[in-house]
C-alpha positions in Angstrom: 23.0 19.5 44.9 21.6 19.4 41.4 18.1 18.3 40.6 17.8 15.0 38.8 15.5 16.5 36.1 16.2 20.0 34.9 13.4 21.9 33.4 14.9 21.5 29.9 15.2 17.7 30.3 11.6 17.5 31.6 10.3 19.5 28.5 12.3 17.2 26.2 10.8 14.2 27.8 7.3 15.6 27.4 8.0 16.3 23.7 9.3 12.7 23.2 6.2 11.3 25.0 4.0 13.5 22.7 5.7 12.0 19.6 5.1 8.5 20.8 1.5 9.3 21.7 1.0 10.9 18.3 2.1 7.7 16.6 -0.2 5.7 18.8 -3.2 7.7 17.7 -2.2 8.6 14.1 0.4 6.1 13.0 1.9 4.8 10.8 3.3 8.2 9.7 6.4 9.6 8.1 9.0 11.7 9.9 7.8 14.7 7.8 4.2 14.2 9.0 5.3 14.0 12.6 7.2 17.3 12.1 4.2 19.0 10.5 2.0 17.8 13.4 4.5 19.2 15.9 4.4 22.6 14.1 0.6 22.6 14.2 0.7 22.0 17.9 3.4 24.7 18.3 5.8 22.1 19.8 9.5 23.1 19.2 10.9 20.9 16.5 14.4 19.6 17.6 16.0 16.9 15.6 17.7 15.2 18.6 14.4 14.9 20.4 12.6 13.4 17.4 15.4 11.0 16.8 15.6 9.9 20.4 11.8 9.4 20.6 11.7 7.4 17.4 14.8 5.3 18.0 14.9 4.7 21.7 11.2 4.0 22.5 10.4 0.3 22.8 7.0 1.0 21.3 8.0 2.7 18.0 9.2 0.8 15.0 10.3 1.8 11.5 7.9 -0.2 9.2 9.3 0.9 5.9 11.2 3.5 3.9 9.6 5.4 1.1 10.7 8.1 -1.3 8.8 11.4 -1.4 10.0 14.3 -3.6 13.3 12.5 -4.2 14.0 12.2 -0.4 13.9 9.0 1.5 11.4 9.1 4.4 11.0 6.6 7.2 7.5 5.4 8.1 7.1 5.0 11.9 4.4 3.1 13.8 3.4 2.4 17.4 3.8 -1.3 18.1 3.4 -3.4 21.2 4.6 -7.0 21.2 1.7 -9.3 22.0 2.9 -12.5 23.6 
């Protein structure tokens, strides 16, 4: 019987959690700044993990789009709905 969480999936989940935690502490930041921070922490940069963390997390929102060096960048922030 196969384990529910393979080692690869567990590592991907940890990386996605790190991205959300980074935004909580340092946001709002651009996608480029998130990638730079991952490289500084020696975390593998994988586009599908970054995309999943930014788009699927209920705590991460895109607050604006800006242009840097002719490229459009999204600015992401950690956000909790306060009711």
